[in-house]
TIVOPA-456798 format. One line per field, with one value per atom (N, C-alpha, C, O): residue number from 1; atom name; residue in one letter; y, z, x. Coordinates in nm, 3 decimals. Layout:
num = c(NUM; ...)
atome = c(CA; ...)
residu = c(a; ...)
c2 = c(Y; ...)
c3 = c(Z; ...)
c1 = c(X; ...)
END
This chain:
num = c(1; 1; 1; 1; 2; 2; 2; 2; 3; 3; 3; 3; 4; 4; 4; 4; 5; 5; 5; 5; 6; 6; 6; 6; 7; 7; 7; 7; 8; 8; 8; 8; 9; 9; 9; 9; 10; 10; 10; 10; 11; 11; 11; 11; 12; 12; 12; 12; 13; 13; 13; 13; 14; 14; 14; 14; 15; 15; 15; 15; 16; 16; 16; 16; 17; 17; 17; 17; 18; 18; 18; 18; 19; 19; 19; 19; 20; 20; 20; 20; 21; 21; 21; 21; 22; 22; 22; 22; 23; 23; 23; 23; 24; 24; 24; 24; 25; 25; 25; 25; 26; 26; 26; 26; 27; 27; 27; 27; 28; 28; 28; 28; 29; 29; 29; 29; 30; 30; 30; 30; 31; 31; 31; 31; 32; 32; 32; 32; 33; 33; 33; 33; 34; 34; 34; 34; 35; 35; 35; 35; 36; 36; 36; 36; 37; 37; 37; 37; 38; 38; 38; 38; 39; 39; 39; 39; 40; 40; 40; 40; 41; 41; 41; 41; 42; 42; 42; 42; 43; 43; 43; 43; 44; 44; 44; 44; 45; 45; 45; 45; 46; 46; 46; 46; 47; 47; 47; 47; 48; 48; 48; 48; 49; 49; 49; 49; 50; 50; 50; 50; 51; 51; 51; 51; 52; 52; 52; 52; 53; 53; 53; 53; 54; 54; 54; 54; 55; 55; 55; 55; 56; 56; 56; 56; 57; 57; 57; 57; 58; 58; 58; 58; 59; 59; 59; 59; 60; 60; 60; 60; 61; 61; 61; 61; 62; 62; 62; 62; 63; 63; 63; 63; 64; 64; 64; 64; 65; 65; 65; 65; 66; 66; 66; 66; 67; 67; 67; 67; 68; 68; 68; 68; 69; 69; 69; 69; 70; 70; 70; 70; 71; 71; 71; 71; 72; 72; 72; 72; 73; 73; 73; 73; 74; 74; 74; 74; 75; 75; 75; 75; 76; 76; 76; 76; 77; 77; 77; 77; 78; 78; 78; 78; 79; 79; 79; 79; 80; 80; 80; 80; 81; 81; 81; 81; 82; 82; 82; 82; 83; 83; 83; 83; 84; 84; 84; 84; 85; 85; 85; 85; 86; 86; 86; 86; 87; 87; 87; 87; 88; 88; 88; 88; 89; 89; 89; 89; 90; 90; 90; 90; 91; 91; 91; 91; 92; 92; 92; 92; 93; 93; 93; 93; 94; 94; 94; 94; 95; 95; 95; 95; 96; 96; 96; 96; 97; 97; 97; 97; 98; 98; 98; 98; 99; 99; 99; 99; 100; 100; 100; 100; 101; 101; 101; 101; 102; 102; 102; 102; 103; 103; 103; 103; 104; 104; 104; 104; 105; 105; 105; 105; 106; 106; 106; 106; 107; 107; 107; 107; 108; 108; 108; 108; 109; 109; 109; 109; 110; 110; 110; 110; 111; 111; 111; 111; 112; 112; 112; 112; 113; 113; 113; 113; 114; 114; 114; 114; 115; 115; 115; 115; 116; 116; 116; 116; 117; 117; 117; 117; 118; 118; 118; 118; 119; 119; 119; 119; 120; 120; 120; 120; 121; 121; 121; 121; 122; 122; 122; 122; 123; 123; 123; 123; 124; 124; 124; 124; 125; 125; 125; 125)
atome = c(N; CA; C; O; N; CA; C; O; N; CA; C; O; N; CA; C; O; N; CA; C; O; N; CA; C; O; N; CA; C; O; N; CA; C; O; N; CA; C; O; N; CA; C; O; N; CA; C; O; N; CA; C; O; N; CA; C; O; N; CA; C; O; N; CA; C; O; N; CA; C; O; N; CA; C; O; N; CA; C; O; N; CA; C; O; N; CA; C; O; N; CA; C; O; N; CA; C; O; N; CA; C; O; N; CA; C; O; N; CA; C; O; N; CA; C; O; N; CA; C; O; N; CA; C; O; N; CA; C; O; N; CA; C; O; N; CA; C; O; N; CA; C; O; N; CA; C; O; N; CA; C; O; N; CA; C; O; N; CA; C; O; N; CA; C; O; N; CA; C; O; N; CA; C; O; N; CA; C; O; N; CA; C; O; N; CA; C; O; N; CA; C; O; N; CA; C; O; N; CA; C; O; N; CA; C; O; N; CA; C; O; N; CA; C; O; N; CA; C; O; N; CA; C; O; N; CA; C; O; N; CA; C; O; N; CA; C; O; N; CA; C; O; N; CA; C; O; N; CA; C; O; N; CA; C; O; N; CA; C; O; N; CA; C; O; N; CA; C; O; N; CA; C; O; N; CA; C; O; N; CA; C; O; N; CA; C; O; N; CA; C; O; N; CA; C; O; N; CA; C; O; N; CA; C; O; N; CA; C; O; N; CA; C; O; N; CA; C; O; N; CA; C; O; N; CA; C; O; N; CA; C; O; N; CA; C; O; N; CA; C; O; N; CA; C; O; N; CA; C; O; N; CA; C; O; N; CA; C; O; N; CA; C; O; N; CA; C; O; N; CA; C; O; N; CA; C; O; N; CA; C; O; N; CA; C; O; N; CA; C; O; N; CA; C; O; N; CA; C; O; N; CA; C; O; N; CA; C; O; N; CA; C; O; N; CA; C; O; N; CA; C; O; N; CA; C; O; N; CA; C; O; N; CA; C; O; N; CA; C; O; N; CA; C; O; N; CA; C; O; N; CA; C; O; N; CA; C; O; N; CA; C; O; N; CA; C; O; N; CA; C; O; N; CA; C; O; N; CA; C; O; N; CA; C; O; N; CA; C; O; N; CA; C; O; N; CA; C; O; N; CA; C; O; N; CA; C; O; N; CA; C; O; N; CA; C; O; N; CA; C; O; N; CA; C; O; N; CA; C; O; N; CA; C; O; N; CA; C; O; N; CA; C; O; N; CA; C; O; N; CA; C; O; N; CA; C; O; N; CA; C; O)
residu = c(m; m; m; m; v; v; v; v; r; r; r; r; h; h; h; h; p; p; p; p; e; e; e; e; k; k; k; k; t; t; t; t; p; p; p; p; r; r; r; r; g; g; g; g; d; d; d; d; a; a; a; a; v; v; v; v; k; k; k; k; l; l; l; l; d; d; d; d; i; i; i; i; p; p; p; p; t; t; t; t; e; e; e; e; p; p; p; p; r; r; r; r; a; a; a; a; r; r; r; r; w; w; w; w; e; e; e; e; w; w; w; w; i; i; i; i; k; k; k; k; y; y; y; y; q; q; q; q; i; i; i; i; r; r; r; r; a; a; a; a; r; r; r; r; g; g; g; g; l; l; l; l; s; s; s; s; l; l; l; l; a; a; a; a; e; e; e; e; l; l; l; l; a; a; a; a; r; r; r; r; r; r; r; r; l; l; l; l; d; d; d; d; v; v; v; v; d; d; d; d; r; r; r; r; p; p; p; p; a; a; a; a; l; l; l; l; t; t; t; t; a; a; a; a; v; v; v; v; k; k; k; k; r; r; r; r; y; y; y; y; p; p; p; p; y; y; y; y; p; p; p; p; r; r; r; r; m; m; m; m; e; e; e; e; r; r; r; r; a; a; a; a; i; i; i; i; a; a; a; a; d; d; d; d; a; a; a; a; l; l; l; l; d; d; d; d; l; l; l; l; p; p; p; p; p; p; p; p; a; a; a; a; v; v; v; v; i; i; i; i; w; w; w; w; p; p; p; p; e; e; e; e; r; r; r; r; w; w; w; w; n; n; n; n; a; a; a; a; d; d; d; d; g; g; g; g; t; t; t; t; p; p; p; p; c; c; c; c; r; r; r; r; r; r; r; r; r; r; r; r; p; p; p; p; n; n; n; n; r; r; r; r; a; a; a; a; e; e; e; e; k; k; k; k; n; n; n; n; a; a; a; a; s; s; s; s; i; i; i; i; s; s; s; s; s; s; s; s; t; t; t; t; h; h; h; h; g; g; g; g; s; s; s; s; g; g; g; g; s; s; s; s; a; a; a; a; t; t; t; t; d; d; d; d; a; a; a; a; h; h; h; h; r; r; r; r; q; q; q; q; r; r; r; r; a; a; a; a; v; v; v; v; e; e; e; e; v; v; v; v)
c2 = c(-0.634; -0.627; -0.765; -0.868; -0.763; -0.885; -0.883; -0.784; -0.989; -0.997; -1.074; -1.184; -1.013; -1.076; -1.072; -0.969; -1.181; -1.177; -1.097; -1.101; -1.027; -0.952; -0.980; -0.990; -0.993; -1.016; -0.881; -0.791; -0.869; -0.750; -0.770; -0.881; -0.665; -0.683; -0.792; -0.854; -0.817; -0.922; -1.059; -1.160; -1.065; -1.192; -1.233; -1.340; -1.151; -1.182; -1.159; -1.070; -1.238; -1.218; -1.118; -1.130; -1.021; -0.919; -0.928; -0.951; -0.909; -0.911; -0.772; -0.672; -0.767; -0.642; -0.640; -0.738; -0.529; -0.511; -0.422; -0.300; -0.484; -0.409; -0.406; -0.510; -0.286; -0.276; -0.328; -0.315; -0.386; -0.435; -0.329; -0.335; -0.234; -0.126; -0.029; 0.016; 0.004; 0.083; 0.215; 0.247; 0.292; 0.422; 0.404; 0.475; 0.311; 0.284; 0.226; 0.256; 0.141; 0.085; 0.195; 0.193; 0.292; 0.401; 0.482; 0.522; 0.507; 0.578; 0.497; 0.554; 0.365; 0.279; 0.287; 0.296; 0.285; 0.295; 0.427; 0.429; 0.538; 0.669; 0.672; 0.725; 0.616; 0.612; 0.531; 0.573; 0.416; 0.332; 0.400; 0.387; 0.471; 0.545; 0.654; 0.671; 0.729; 0.835; 0.776; 0.836; 0.661; 0.597; 0.556; 0.539; 0.542; 0.507; 0.631; 0.620; 0.748; 0.873; 0.922; 1.004; 0.872; 0.914; 0.990; 0.993; 1.050; 1.109; 1.059; 1.010; 1.072; 1.032; 1.117; 1.067; 1.244; 1.333; 1.287; 1.285; 1.252; 1.205; 1.074; 1.054; 0.983; 0.855; 0.878; 0.812; 0.969; 1.001; 1.058; 1.022; 1.145; 1.200; 1.090; 1.090; 0.998; 0.888; 0.801; 0.747; 0.788; 0.707; 0.786; 0.730; 0.917; 1.007; 1.008; 1.001; 1.017; 1.029; 1.143; 1.186; 1.191; 1.291; 1.224; 1.104; 1.301; 1.244; 1.185; 1.080; 1.248; 1.186; 1.046; 0.961; 1.020; 0.886; 0.786; 0.673; 0.829; 0.742; 0.721; 0.610; 0.825; 0.813; 0.751; 0.718; 0.733; 0.670; 0.527; 0.472; 0.467; 0.329; 0.311; 0.200; 0.418; 0.403; 0.387; 0.340; 0.426; 0.417; 0.298; 0.243; 0.258; 0.147; 0.075; 0.131; -0.049; -0.125; -0.056; -0.010; -0.048; 0.014; -0.062; -0.018; -0.178; -0.267; -0.201; -0.232; -0.112; -0.050; 0.031; 0.021; 0.110; 0.191; 0.104; 0.132; -0.003; -0.095; -0.159; -0.172; -0.200; -0.258; -0.156; -0.190; -0.032; 0.072; 0.098; 0.109; 0.109; 0.131; 0.011; 0.026; -0.109; -0.231; -0.239; -0.278; -0.203; -0.203; -0.105; -0.134; 0.012; 0.113; 0.063; 0.103; -0.025; -0.079; -0.216; -0.277; -0.263; -0.393; -0.506; -0.597; -0.500; -0.603; -0.641; -0.561; -0.762; -0.794; -0.725; -0.710; -0.684; -0.617; -0.701; -0.646; -0.834; -0.921; -0.915; -0.946; -0.875; -0.862; -0.738; -0.739; -0.631; -0.505; -0.509; -0.465; -0.561; -0.567; -0.711; -0.745; -0.797; -0.938; -0.957; -1.056; -0.864; -0.877; -0.837; -0.864; -0.774; -0.729; -0.815; -0.800; -0.906; -0.984; -1.133; -1.174; -1.214; -1.359; -1.414; -1.345; -1.538; -1.602; -1.616; -1.620; -1.622; -1.637; -1.504; -1.500; -1.395; -1.265; -1.186; -1.084; -1.229; -1.154; -1.078; -1.124; -0.961; -0.884; -0.952; -1.011; -0.943; -0.989; -0.887; -0.767; -0.933; -0.840; -0.874; -0.991; -0.771; -0.789; -0.802; -0.874; -0.731; -0.737; -0.789; -0.709; -0.921; -0.980; -0.945; -0.953; -0.907; -0.877; -0.731; -0.691; -0.651; -0.509; -0.487; -0.542; -0.409; -0.378; -0.281; -0.204; -0.286; -0.194; -0.054; 0.044; -0.044; 0.087; 0.104; 0.008; 0.226; 0.253; 0.247; 0.312; 0.171; 0.165; 0.296; 0.351; 0.345; 0.468; 0.437; 0.328; 0.533; 0.514; 0.532; 0.636; 0.431; 0.438; 0.470; 0.476; 0.491; 0.527; 0.411; 0.431; 0.288; 0.174; 0.161; 0.090; 0.228; 0.222; 0.348; 0.459; 0.330; 0.443; 0.491; 0.418; 0.612; 0.664; 0.615; 0.633; 0.553; 0.504; 0.610; 0.588; 0.724; 0.831; 0.809; 0.730; 0.876; 0.866; 0.920; 0.875; 1.015; 1.072; 0.965; 0.957; 0.882; 0.774; 0.677; 0.634; 0.640; 0.547; 0.607; 0.537; 0.736; 0.803; 0.802; 0.774; 0.830; 0.830; 0.691; 0.678; 0.588; 0.452; 0.418; 0.357; 0.457; 0.429; 0.507; 0.457; 0.628; 0.711; 0.649; 0.653; 0.592; 0.529; 0.403; 0.373; 0.327; 0.203; 0.226; 0.140; 0.339; 0.366; 0.406; 0.431)
c3 = c(0.564; 0.665; 0.681; 0.675; 0.702; 0.726; 0.870; 0.914; 0.941; 1.079; 1.083; 1.030; 1.147; 1.162; 1.308; 1.373; 1.362; 1.501; 1.513; 1.423; 1.620; 1.651; 1.795; 1.880; 1.823; 1.960; 2.028; 1.971; 2.149; 2.229; 2.304; 2.306; 2.368; 2.445; 2.552; 2.587; 2.602; 2.703; 2.638; 2.708; 2.506; 2.436; 2.404; 2.346; 2.440; 2.410; 2.261; 2.200; 2.205; 2.066; 2.059; 2.134; 1.971; 1.950; 1.804; 1.717; 1.776; 1.638; 1.577; 1.638; 1.457; 1.383; 1.277; 1.205; 1.266; 1.160; 1.053; 1.057; 0.959; 0.851; 0.734; 0.679; 0.693; 0.579; 0.451; 0.431; 0.365; 0.237; 0.127; 0.027; 0.146; 0.048; 0.064; 0.175; -0.047; -0.038; 0.037; 0.119; 0.013; 0.080; 0.231; 0.310; 0.270; 0.412; 0.476; 0.591; 0.400; 0.452; 0.479; 0.582; 0.389; 0.407; 0.532; 0.608; 0.553; 0.674; 0.799; 0.900; 0.792; 0.904; 0.933; 1.049; 0.827; 0.842; 0.908; 1.002; 0.861; 0.920; 1.067; 1.150; 1.099; 1.237; 1.323; 1.434; 1.273; 1.349; 1.370; 1.477; 1.270; 1.284; 1.389; 1.474; 1.382; 1.482; 1.621; 1.719; 1.633; 1.763; 1.826; 1.948; 1.745; 1.796; 1.819; 1.841; 1.812; 1.839; 1.724; 1.744; 1.605; 1.486; 1.393; 1.412; 1.294; 1.183; 1.054; 1.056; 0.944; 0.816; 0.784; 0.729; 0.820; 0.794; 0.875; 0.822; 1.002; 1.086; 1.034; 1.030; 0.994; 0.939; 0.811; 0.789; 0.726; 0.602; 0.635; 0.571; 0.736; 0.776; 0.825; 0.792; 0.904; 0.954; 0.841; 0.850; 0.735; 0.620; 0.519; 0.423; 0.544; 0.455; 0.314; 0.214; 0.310; 0.183; 0.196; 0.306; 0.083; 0.084; 0.123; 0.101; 0.179; 0.218; 0.099; 0.114; -0.019; -0.133; -0.166; -0.212; -0.143; -0.166; -0.070; -0.108; 0.052; 0.151; 0.122; 0.136; 0.081; 0.056; -0.079; -0.106; -0.165; -0.295; -0.279; -0.369; -0.164; -0.139; -0.140; -0.161; -0.119; -0.121; -0.262; -0.279; -0.365; -0.503; -0.579; -0.666; -0.548; -0.621; -0.533; -0.434; -0.568; -0.487; -0.480; -0.581; -0.362; -0.338; -0.221; -0.106; -0.248; -0.140; -0.032; 0.086; -0.067; 0.035; 0.133; 0.254; 0.084; 0.172; 0.247; 0.362; 0.181; 0.249; 0.368; 0.475; 0.349; 0.461; 0.572; 0.690; 0.537; 0.637; 0.719; 0.841; 0.651; 0.722; 0.809; 0.925; 0.755; 0.832; 0.955; 1.062; 0.939; 1.054; 1.160; 1.280; 1.117; 1.212; 1.288; 1.401; 1.224; 1.286; 1.351; 1.403; 1.348; 1.404; 1.344; 1.414; 1.213; 1.140; 1.016; 0.966; 0.966; 0.836; 0.725; 0.736; 0.618; 0.507; 0.449; 0.404; 0.450; 0.393; 0.470; 0.416; 0.596; 0.675; 0.631; 0.625; 0.601; 0.562; 0.415; 0.381; 0.329; 0.185; 0.136; 0.066; 0.170; 0.128; -0.023; -0.073; -0.096; -0.242; -0.306; -0.424; -0.231; -0.285; -0.241; -0.292; -0.146; -0.089; -0.096; -0.078; -0.122; -0.124; 0.018; 0.112; 0.033; 0.164; 0.224; 0.346; 0.138; 0.189; 0.229; 0.266; 0.223; 0.266; 0.158; 0.188; 0.035; -0.076; -0.148; -0.154; -0.203; -0.273; -0.403; -0.473; -0.436; -0.567; -0.669; -0.651; -0.773; -0.872; -1.011; -1.050; -1.083; -1.225; -1.304; -1.403; -1.257; -1.319; -1.212; -1.141; -1.199; -1.087; -1.079; -0.971; -1.187; -1.183; -1.156; -1.154; -1.134; -1.110; -0.966; -0.873; -0.950; -0.816; -0.746; -0.811; -0.613; -0.537; -0.536; -0.534; -0.538; -0.542; -0.680; -0.741; -0.729; -0.858; -0.840; -0.751; -0.922; -0.917; -0.970; -1.069; -0.905; -0.953; -1.081; -1.099; -1.169; -1.299; -1.277; -1.231; -1.311; -1.297; -1.432; -1.534; -1.431; -1.555; -1.653; -1.772; -1.605; -1.695; -1.772; -1.872; -1.726; -1.794; -1.879; -1.828; -2.005; -2.091; -2.072; -2.020; -2.113; -2.101; -2.212; -2.207; -2.312; -2.424; -2.528; -2.621; -2.514; -2.609; -2.736; -2.736; -2.840; -2.967; -2.954; -3.025; -2.865; -2.845; -2.795; -2.841; -2.701; -2.650; -2.761; -2.772; -2.844; -2.953; -3.051; -3.101; -3.079; -3.170; -3.114; -3.186; -2.984; -2.921; -2.928; -2.953; -2.906; -2.911; -3.051; -3.067; -3.154; -3.292; -3.326; -3.396; -3.278; -3.307; -3.245; -3.305; -3.126; -3.060; -3.133; -3.143; -3.184; -3.254; -3.387; -3.432; -3.451; -3.585; -3.580; -3.684)
c1 = c(-2.066; -1.965; -1.902; -1.968; -1.772; -1.698; -1.649; -1.591; -1.673; -1.627; -1.495; -1.485; -1.395; -1.265; -1.226; -1.243; -1.173; -1.128; -1.000; -0.915; -0.986; -0.864; -0.830; -0.918; -0.702; -0.659; -0.636; -0.574; -0.687; -0.663; -0.533; -0.480; -0.478; -0.355; -0.367; -0.267; -0.486; -0.506; -0.516; -0.514; -0.527; -0.537; -0.679; -0.701; -0.778; -0.918; -0.944; -0.885; -1.031; -1.070; -1.185; -1.282; -1.173; -1.275; -1.316; -1.232; -1.443; -1.491; -1.477; -1.516; -1.421; -1.408; -1.516; -1.536; -1.585; -1.684; -1.622; -1.635; -1.554; -1.488; -1.584; -1.619; -1.626; -1.718; -1.653; -1.533; -1.734; -1.684; -1.698; -1.627; -1.787; -1.805; -1.687; -1.660; -1.616; -1.492; -1.504; -1.417; -1.607; -1.619; -1.637; -1.574; -1.722; -1.744; -1.618; -1.585; -1.548; -1.423; -1.323; -1.255; -1.311; -1.215; -1.251; -1.162; -1.378; -1.420; -1.386; -1.344; -1.403; -1.368; -1.219; -1.179; -1.136; -0.991; -0.954; -0.874; -1.011; -0.981; -1.020; -0.946; -1.136; -1.181; -1.084; -1.049; -1.041; -0.949; -0.814; -0.753; -0.767; -0.640; -0.654; -0.567; -0.765; -0.787; -0.803; -0.758; -0.867; -0.886; -0.753; -0.745; -0.651; -0.518; -0.432; -0.311; -0.494; -0.422; -0.337; -0.248; -0.363; -0.289; -0.381; -0.503; -0.323; -0.399; -0.334; -0.222; -0.405; -0.347; -0.224; -0.126; -0.229; -0.115; 0.007; 0.118; -0.013; 0.097; 0.152; 0.274; 0.065; 0.109; 0.190; 0.292; 0.144; 0.218; 0.356; 0.454; 0.363; 0.494; 0.586; 0.705; 0.534; 0.616; 0.668; 0.778; 0.590; 0.630; 0.713; 0.765; 0.725; 0.798; 0.739; 0.810; 0.605; 0.532; 0.433; 0.400; 0.385; 0.280; 0.149; 0.132; 0.058; -0.070; -0.146; -0.209; -0.143; -0.212; -0.160; -0.237; -0.032; 0.021; -0.043; -0.072; -0.064; -0.126; -0.275; -0.326; -0.342; -0.486; -0.519; -0.634; -0.418; -0.441; -0.492; -0.555; -0.464; -0.503; -0.655; -0.704; -0.729; -0.875; -0.930; -1.042; -0.852; -0.898; -0.843; -0.911; -0.721; -0.660; -0.559; -0.512; -0.524; -0.428; -0.292; -0.239; -0.238; -0.108; -0.047; -0.058; 0.017; 0.061; 0.145; 0.127; 0.235; 0.320; 0.236; 0.257; 0.143; 0.059; -0.042; -0.075; -0.090; -0.182; -0.112; -0.172; 0.014; 0.090; 0.109; 0.096; 0.141; 0.164; 0.038; 0.044; -0.075; -0.202; -0.234; -0.275; -0.218; -0.246; -0.155; -0.200; -0.028; 0.064; 0.018; 0.024; -0.028; -0.076; -0.199; -0.224; -0.277; -0.397; -0.373; -0.466; -0.248; -0.212; -0.294; -0.339; -0.313; -0.386; -0.307; -0.229; -0.325; -0.265; -0.344; -0.465; -0.277; -0.348; -0.461; -0.562; -0.447; -0.550; -0.680; -0.786; -0.675; -0.798; -0.875; -0.998; -0.802; -0.866; -0.908; -1.018; -0.821; -0.847; -0.838; -0.742; -0.934; -0.924; -0.925; -0.872; -0.985; -0.989; -0.856; -0.835; -0.767; -0.639; -0.521; -0.410; -0.544; -0.435; -0.466; -0.580; -0.363; -0.375; -0.373; -0.333; -0.415; -0.417; -0.277; -0.262; -0.174; -0.037; 0.027; 0.144; -0.049; 0.002; 0.071; 0.134; 0.062; 0.120; 0.010; -0.104; 0.044; -0.059; -0.101; -0.019; -0.230; -0.280; -0.232; -0.252; -0.170; -0.117; -0.165; -0.171; -0.199; -0.230; -0.101; -0.094; 0.002; 0.134; 0.230; 0.292; 0.244; 0.316; 0.463; 0.521; 0.526; 0.670; 0.700; 0.816; 0.598; 0.619; 0.665; 0.606; 0.768; 0.820; 0.725; 0.655; 0.724; 0.639; 0.698; 0.623; 0.829; 0.894; 0.955; 1.002; 0.954; 1.017; 1.168; 1.223; 1.233; 1.378; 1.434; 1.384; 1.537; 1.597; 1.672; 1.725; 1.677; 1.743; 1.892; 1.937; 1.966; 2.112; 2.174; 2.105; 2.303; 2.371; 2.375; 2.398; 2.352; 2.354; 2.223; 2.218; 2.119; 1.990; 1.973; 1.985; 1.945; 1.918; 1.775; 1.691; 1.750; 1.615; 1.525; 1.403; 1.585; 1.505; 1.479; 1.402; 1.543; 1.518; 1.600; 1.695; 1.564; 1.635; 1.776; 1.866; 1.799; 1.932; 2.027; 2.141; 1.982; 2.067; 2.101; 2.216; 2.005; 2.031; 2.131; 2.219; 2.119; 2.211; 2.351; 2.447; 2.365; 2.497; 2.560; 2.679; 2.480; 2.533; 2.583; 2.689; 2.508; 2.549; 2.675; 2.762; 2.686; 2.804; 2.928; 3.036; 2.916; 3.030; 3.072; 3.191; 2.974; 3.003; 3.074; 3.149; 3.052; 3.106; 3.250; 3.310)
END
């Protein structure tokens, strides 16, 4: 367990016992969300995502959902997932240039298929 101070509305510091084991941590997160009168389903609706997208955070890093859960708990994501977040508040990334959201495919981007390459060669000829 990792103890982290949290400020109450009165400004008092309270110790948080956040489990370090992933399964126990997820149960702690669910309990904290329910204690605030929310459910995972309601939080997913507010974020306009499916519930599996929200719960994917328990299996692998998902910075957008980690931030959303942390916001719902009034904590920084680094407090809940210290192994996934840097001290400066940025997510630890294996692929640092990867965007958090998938960019929509525009007409300027080809799909990379052979058909697109064929069309380009036909226009050039």
